[in-house]
C-alpha positions as CSV (number, residue, x, y, z in Angstrom):
1,M,-11.8,42.2,-65.1
2,D,-14.5,39.4,-65.3
3,R,-17.9,41.2,-64.6
4,K,-20.4,37.4,-64.3
5,P,-19.6,37.3,-60.6
6,L,-20.9,40.8,-60.6
7,Y,-23.9,39.2,-62.8
8,C,-24.5,36.9,-60.3
9,L,-24.5,38.9,-57.6
10,L,-26.8,41.4,-58.9
11,V,-29.3,38.4,-60.3
12,L,-29.4,36.8,-56.4
13,A,-29.9,40.2,-55.1
14,L,-32.7,40.8,-57.4
15,L,-34.2,37.0,-57.1
16,V,-34.2,37.5,-53.1
17,M,-36.3,40.5,-53.5
18,A,-38.6,39.4,-55.8
19,G,-39.1,36.0,-53.9
20,L,-39.7,37.8,-50.7
21,T,-42.2,40.2,-52.4
22,L,-43.7,37.2,-54.2
23,F,-43.6,36.0,-50.0
24,S,-45.5,38.7,-49.0
25,L,-48.2,38.8,-51.5
26,I,-49.1,35.5,-50.9
27,T,-49.1,35.9,-47.2
28,G,-50.8,38.7,-47.6
29,L,-53.9,37.0,-49.6
30,I,-53.8,34.1,-47.1
31,L,-54.7,36.8,-44.4
32,V,-56.9,38.6,-45.9
33,Y,-58.5,35.5,-47.1
34,F,-59.0,33.7,-43.4
35,G,-59.6,37.2,-41.8
36,S,-56.4,36.8,-38.9
37,G,-53.2,37.8,-38.3
38,G,-53.0,41.7,-38.9
39,D,-53.0,44.0,-41.8
40,L,-50.6,44.1,-44.4
41,S,-52.3,47.0,-46.3
42,M,-49.9,50.3,-46.3
43,G,-47.2,48.5,-45.5
44,G,-48.1,46.4,-42.5
45,K,-46.9,43.1,-41.0
46,P,-48.7,40.1,-40.2
47,N,-49.1,40.0,-36.1
48,L,-46.8,37.4,-35.4
49,S,-48.0,37.2,-32.0
50,E,-51.0,36.4,-32.6
51,M,-50.1,33.1,-34.2
52,D,-49.7,29.8,-33.1
53,G,-46.3,27.8,-33.5
54,I,-47.5,26.1,-36.4
55,Q,-48.6,28.9,-38.3
56,I,-45.0,30.7,-37.5
57,C,-43.9,28.0,-39.0
58,A,-45.4,27.6,-42.1
59,L,-44.3,31.2,-42.6
60,Q,-40.8,30.6,-41.6
61,I,-40.7,27.7,-44.2
62,C,-42.2,30.0,-47.0
63,S,-39.8,32.8,-46.3
64,H,-37.0,30.7,-46.7
65,I,-38.4,28.9,-49.8
66,F,-39.1,32.2,-51.8
67,G,-36.2,34.0,-50.5
68,L,-33.3,31.5,-50.4
69,I,-34.2,28.3,-51.9
70,L,-35.9,29.3,-54.7
71,P,-33.7,32.3,-55.7
72,A,-30.1,29.9,-55.6
73,F,-32.2,27.1,-57.9
74,L,-33.0,29.9,-60.2
75,V,-29.4,30.9,-60.3
76,G,-28.2,27.6,-60.2
77,K,-30.0,27.3,-63.7
78,L,-28.5,30.5,-65.4
79,F,-25.0,30.3,-63.5
80,P,-24.4,26.1,-63.6
81,E,-21.0,26.1,-62.0
82,V,-23.1,27.4,-59.2
83,Q,-25.2,23.7,-59.4
84,Q,-22.0,21.9,-59.6
85,Q,-21.4,21.9,-56.1
86,L,-24.3,20.1,-55.6
87,S,-23.3,17.2,-57.2
88,P,-23.5,14.3,-54.9
89,Q,-20.4,12.7,-56.3
90,L,-18.1,15.0,-54.3
91,F,-19.4,14.2,-51.2
92,Q,-16.9,11.7,-49.2
93,R,-18.4,9.7,-46.0
94,K,-15.2,8.9,-44.8
95,L,-13.8,12.6,-45.3
96,F,-17.4,13.5,-43.9
97,G,-16.1,11.9,-40.0
98,L,-13.2,14.1,-40.3
99,I,-14.9,16.8,-41.0
100,V,-17.4,16.6,-38.5
101,L,-14.4,16.9,-35.8
102,F,-12.9,20.0,-37.1
103,F,-16.4,21.1,-36.5
104,I,-16.7,20.0,-33.1
105,L,-13.4,21.3,-32.3
106,C,-14.4,24.5,-33.3
107,L,-17.7,24.4,-30.7
108,P,-15.3,25.7,-27.8
109,I,-14.3,28.7,-29.5
110,V,-17.8,29.4,-30.8
111,A,-18.8,29.4,-27.3
112,L,-16.3,32.0,-26.0
113,S,-17.2,34.2,-28.9
114,A,-20.8,33.7,-27.6
115,H,-19.7,34.7,-24.1
116,L,-18.1,37.5,-25.4
117,N,-21.0,39.2,-27.4
118,S,-23.0,38.9,-24.1
119,L,-20.7,41.3,-22.7
120,I,-21.5,43.8,-25.3
121,S,-24.6,46.6,-24.5
122,L,-27.2,46.5,-26.6
123,P,-29.3,50.0,-27.4
124,D,-33.5,49.3,-26.6
125,W,-34.3,48.5,-29.9
126,A,-31.7,45.8,-30.7
127,S,-33.0,44.3,-27.3
128,S,-36.5,44.8,-27.4
129,K,-35.9,42.9,-31.1
130,E,-33.9,40.3,-29.3
131,N,-37.2,39.7,-27.0
132,E,-39.5,39.9,-30.2
133,I,-37.2,37.0,-31.6
134,E,-37.0,35.3,-28.5
135,E,-41.0,34.8,-27.9
136,L,-41.0,33.9,-31.5
137,I,-38.9,30.9,-31.0
138,K,-40.4,29.9,-27.9
139,K,-43.5,29.2,-29.9
140,I,-42.2,27.4,-32.4
141,L,-40.1,25.2,-30.2
142,E,-43.2,24.6,-27.7
143,V,-44.7,21.5,-29.3
144,K,-46.9,19.1,-27.7
145,T,-47.2,16.3,-30.5
146,I,-45.1,14.7,-32.7
147,G,-46.4,16.3,-35.7
148,A,-45.9,19.9,-34.4
149,F,-42.1,18.5,-33.1
150,I,-41.5,17.2,-37.2
151,V,-42.7,21.0,-38.6
152,S,-40.8,22.8,-35.6
153,F,-37.4,20.4,-37.0
154,I,-38.1,20.8,-40.8
155,T,-38.3,24.9,-39.7
156,V,-35.5,25.1,-37.4
157,A,-32.7,22.7,-38.9
158,I,-33.5,21.4,-42.2
159,I,-34.9,24.0,-44.5
160,P,-32.3,26.5,-42.8
161,A,-29.6,24.2,-43.6
162,I,-30.5,23.6,-47.2
163,G,-31.6,27.3,-48.1
164,E,-28.8,29.6,-46.0
165,E,-25.8,27.3,-47.1
166,W,-26.8,27.4,-50.7
167,I,-27.3,31.2,-50.8
168,F,-24.9,31.8,-48.6
169,R,-21.5,30.0,-49.4
170,G,-22.7,28.2,-52.8
171,V,-23.5,31.5,-54.4
172,L,-22.6,34.5,-52.4
173,Q,-19.3,33.5,-51.2
174,N,-18.3,31.8,-54.6
175,Q,-18.7,34.7,-56.2
176,L,-17.4,37.5,-53.5
177,I,-14.1,35.2,-53.8
178,K,-14.1,35.4,-57.2
179,L,-14.0,38.9,-56.8
180,S,-11.5,39.6,-54.2
181,S,-9.5,36.9,-52.6
182,P,-10.5,33.9,-50.5
183,V,-10.4,35.6,-47.5
184,I,-11.9,38.4,-48.2
185,G,-14.7,36.4,-49.5
186,I,-15.2,33.9,-47.0
187,I,-15.0,36.8,-44.2
188,S,-17.4,38.8,-46.5
189,A,-20.0,35.8,-46.8
190,S,-19.6,35.4,-42.6
191,V,-20.2,38.5,-41.9
192,F,-23.5,38.9,-44.3
193,F,-24.3,35.2,-42.8
194,G,-24.3,37.2,-38.8
195,A,-26.1,39.7,-40.0
196,I,-29.3,38.4,-41.7
197,H,-30.3,37.3,-38.8
198,L,-30.8,40.6,-37.0
199,Q,-30.1,38.5,-33.7
200,F,-27.5,40.9,-32.3
201,E,-27.3,38.9,-28.8
202,G,-25.8,36.1,-31.3
203,I,-24.0,37.9,-34.2
204,L,-20.4,37.2,-33.3
205,P,-21.0,33.3,-32.4
206,R,-22.9,33.3,-36.0
207,I,-20.0,34.9,-38.3
208,L,-17.6,32.5,-36.7
209,L,-19.8,30.0,-37.4
210,G,-19.9,31.3,-40.8
211,L,-16.0,31.0,-41.1
212,V,-16.3,28.0,-40.3
213,L,-18.8,26.4,-42.5
214,G,-17.3,28.6,-45.6
215,I,-13.6,26.9,-44.5
216,V,-15.0,23.4,-45.3
217,Y,-17.2,24.6,-48.1
218,Y,-14.2,26.2,-49.8
219,K,-11.7,23.6,-49.1
220,T,-13.9,20.8,-50.3
221,Q,-15.5,22.5,-53.3
222,C,-18.9,20.3,-52.0
223,L,-21.6,21.7,-50.3
224,W,-23.2,18.5,-48.7
225,Y,-20.6,19.1,-46.6
226,S,-21.3,22.5,-44.9
227,I,-25.3,21.8,-45.5
228,L,-24.9,18.5,-42.9
229,L,-23.1,20.5,-40.4
230,H,-25.3,23.2,-40.5
231,F,-28.1,20.5,-40.0
232,L,-26.4,19.2,-37.0
233,F,-25.7,21.8,-35.7
234,N,-29.1,23.3,-35.4
235,G,-30.8,20.0,-35.1
236,S,-29.1,20.0,-31.8
237,Q,-29.9,23.0,-30.8
238,V,-33.4,22.1,-31.2
239,I,-33.5,18.7,-29.1
240,I,-31.3,20.3,-26.3
241,A,-33.9,23.2,-25.9
242,M,-36.5,21.3,-26.1
243,S,-35.2,18.6,-23.6
244,V,-33.8,21.7,-21.0
245,G,-36.6,24.2,-21.9
246,D,-34.2,26.9,-22.7
247,F,-35.1,28.4,-25.9
248,N,-32.6,30.9,-26.1
249,T,-29.3,28.9,-26.5
250,E,-27.7,32.2,-27.4
251,K,-26.8,33.5,-24.1
252,I,-24.3,31.5,-22.1
253,D,-23.7,32.8,-18.5
254,I,-20.1,31.5,-17.2
255,E,-18.6,32.2,-14.0
256,T,-14.9,33.5,-13.8
257,G,-13.3,29.9,-13.2
258,Q,-15.6,28.9,-16.5
259,I,-14.4,31.4,-18.8
260,L,-10.6,30.4,-17.5
261,Q,-11.9,26.7,-18.4
262,L,-13.5,28.0,-21.8
263,I,-10.4,30.0,-22.7
264,G,-7.8,26.6,-22.1
265,L,-9.9,24.3,-24.2
266,S,-10.1,26.5,-26.7
267,L,-6.4,26.7,-26.7
268,I,-6.1,23.2,-27.3
269,C,-8.8,23.1,-30.1
270,L,-7.2,25.6,-31.9
271,Y,-3.6,23.5,-31.4
272,L,-5.8,20.0,-32.6
273,L,-7.6,22.1,-35.2
274,F,-4.1,23.3,-36.4
275,L,-2.8,19.3,-36.5
276,L,-5.9,18.4,-38.3
277,S,-5.5,21.1,-40.5
278,R,-2.1,19.5,-41.6
279,K,-4.0,15.9,-41.9
280,L,-6.5,17.0,-44.4
281,K,-4.1,19.4,-46.1
282,W,-5.9,21.9,-45.9
283,L,-3.5,25.1,-44.4
284,G,-3.0,27.9,-47.1
285,D,-4.7,29.6,-49.6
286,T,-5.7,27.0,-52.1
287,K,-8.3,23.9,-52.2
288,S,-6.5,20.8,-52.0
289,D,-6.5,18.8,-55.1
290,Q,-7.9,15.7,-53.6
291,Y,-11.6,17.5,-54.0
292,A,-10.7,19.4,-57.6
């Protein structure tokens, strides 16, 4: 058995923990220096409720850099095959149009999973956590200037697209596939991707989105496709949320008739996805030769 994937995952886990620890220390020093934001001694946490949107954005960006992007970068240096998936030469603009269409056809199914997720009763502690996260999202997205909008957009759309795809698809999914199989590797990475956000009202659609992004990455072996899809999805949500003033885009209230329409649309999209997958030569467990 090749133990290199295990070593890679172990190194990744250690680097992520080290990055988050370093982030906590730096955050603690900053908060102590400015004398605000909560007491970090004895395991305390920053008092996010006392921070404004820009301050929360800064914390979020730093946590992604230290906890995701920097560990992924260092893993790429230690395991060069990981870094190869970011080569711009792998990206094909003509193919990207079909991949975007593939992603769009998946969205009604994702919306249906979001509705199913909303039917699941959550325990009190989970509901309380959801409310806390929703308040933070409101602060991040409630912007009044162009500068604040740019910071919010970077925080929600750009940084997560790079960091999460690099970690969950470029490193985690790759190594899990080597340890098991494409199906198990893609599903496992998607479950990690859905669970790591700690937002239980949206865990099913996140897992499903992770599956879609995982399939795109596995079939193309180019991280730029999943990064751009992730960016487009998050970016569109930010713009819609700011436009309509609804900052919880994961809660979907659908009437009975609309549910039937959504199910019908999902079935149509499944058939179109089958046809598009045949055109892309994505059917089957193996990668297409055209992306090798």
